[in-house]
C-alpha positions as CSV (number, residue, x, y, z in Angstrom):
1,M,0.0,0.0,-0.1
2,N,1.1,3.4,-0.8
3,V,0.0,6.3,1.7
4,K,-0.4,9.7,0.5
5,T,1.9,9.1,-2.4
6,D,1.9,9.1,-6.4
7,S,4.3,6.6,-6.5
8,S,3.3,3.5,-8.4
9,Q,6.5,1.3,-8.0
10,A,6.1,-2.1,-7.4
11,V,7.6,-3.7,-4.4
12,T,9.1,-7.3,-4.7
13,L,10.6,-9.6,-2.3
14,A,12.7,-12.3,-3.2
15,N,12.0,-11.6,-6.6
16,D,8.2,-12.0,-5.8
17,S,5.8,-9.1,-6.3
18,I,4.1,-8.2,-3.3
19,D,0.0,-7.3,-4.2
20,E,-1.1,-4.0,-3.4
21,V,-4.1,-3.4,-1.3
22,Q,-6.4,-0.3,-0.6
23,E,-6.6,-1.2,3.2
24,F,-5.6,-3.8,6.0
25,T,-6.3,-4.3,9.6
26,Y,-2.9,-4.5,11.6
27,M,-3.4,-5.2,15.3
28,G,-6.8,-4.2,15.7
29,S,-6.3,-0.8,13.5
30,V,-7.4,-0.3,10.1
31,V,-4.8,1.2,7.7
32,D,-5.9,2.5,4.4
33,V,-4.6,4.5,1.6
34,T,-5.6,8.2,2.6
35,G,-3.8,7.8,5.9
36,G,-7.1,8.8,7.5
37,T,-8.6,7.4,10.7
38,E,-12.4,7.6,10.0
39,Q,-12.3,3.6,9.4
40,N,-10.5,3.3,12.5
41,V,-12.6,5.3,14.9
42,D,-15.8,3.7,13.3
43,A,-14.1,0.3,14.1
44,R,-13.1,0.9,17.6
45,L,-16.7,2.8,18.3
46,G,-18.5,-0.7,17.4
47,K,-16.0,-2.7,19.6
48,A,-16.5,-0.2,22.4
49,R,-20.2,-0.4,21.8
50,S,-20.1,-4.4,21.7
51,T,-18.1,-4.2,25.2
52,F,-20.5,-1.9,27.0
53,K,-23.4,-4.1,25.9
54,S,-21.7,-7.4,27.2
55,M,-21.6,-5.9,30.5
56,D,-25.3,-5.0,30.5
57,E,-26.1,-7.2,33.5
58,L,-23.6,-5.0,35.3
59,W,-24.9,-1.5,34.5
60,K,-28.4,-2.7,35.6
61,S,-27.1,-4.3,38.8
62,K,-28.6,-2.4,42.1
63,I,-26.0,-4.2,44.2
64,I,-23.0,-2.6,42.6
65,G,-22.5,1.0,43.4
66,K,-22.0,3.8,41.2
67,T,-18.5,4.4,41.8
68,T,-17.5,0.9,41.0
69,K,-19.4,0.8,37.6
70,I,-17.7,3.9,36.5
71,K,-14.5,2.3,37.5
72,M,-15.4,-0.8,35.4
73,F,-16.5,1.6,32.5
74,N,-13.2,3.4,32.3
75,S,-11.0,0.1,32.8
76,N,-13.0,-1.8,30.2
77,V,-14.8,0.3,27.9
78,K,-12.8,3.0,27.1
79,A,-9.7,0.9,27.0
80,V,-11.3,-0.8,24.1
81,L,-12.4,2.6,22.6
82,L,-9.3,4.4,23.0
83,Y,-6.9,1.4,21.8
84,A,-4.0,2.6,19.4
85,L,-5.5,6.3,19.7
86,E,-2.0,7.5,19.5
87,S,-1.8,6.6,15.9
88,W,-4.9,8.5,14.8
89,T,-5.1,12.0,13.6
90,V,-7.3,13.5,16.0
91,T,-9.8,16.1,14.7
92,Q,-12.4,17.8,16.4
93,K,-15.0,15.8,14.6
94,T,-13.3,12.7,15.9
95,I,-13.2,13.9,19.4
96,D,-17.1,15.2,19.2
97,R,-17.9,11.4,18.3
98,L,-15.8,9.8,21.0
99,Q,-17.3,12.3,23.7
100,V,-20.7,11.5,22.3
101,F,-20.3,7.6,22.7
102,V,-18.9,8.1,26.2
103,N,-21.6,10.5,27.5
104,K,-24.3,8.2,26.2
105,C,-22.7,5.3,28.2
106,L,-22.3,7.4,31.2
107,R,-25.9,8.7,31.2
108,R,-27.0,4.9,30.7
109,I,-25.0,3.5,33.8
110,L,-25.9,6.7,36.0
111,L,-29.6,6.7,34.9
112,I,-29.7,10.1,33.6
113,H,-32.4,10.3,31.0
114,W,-31.3,12.5,28.0
115,P,-33.8,15.5,28.4
116,D,-33.0,15.5,32.0
């Protein structure tokens, strides 16, 4: 893959040509030819949503306190959400998308309805 370049020179390894791709996943992060992070953010948000949903019984529990739930959210869901963040090009749009997700999760955990 050539990222943000006009070079079309073929890459070979041991006299074998290597196929050129438009995107691939490396260690859970999507790398594409534009060098952008939109697909990466989408993938991270999807994985974080799945993690949050899998902990639904914890969020509904009346035995576990809100402080413990917040700690569990930070250590599990946010860790999945922000994995490989340092490799993203962070824009205000990206920050807003992540903040919207975190706010929705916290409102659900703390039983705060959106209009309130």
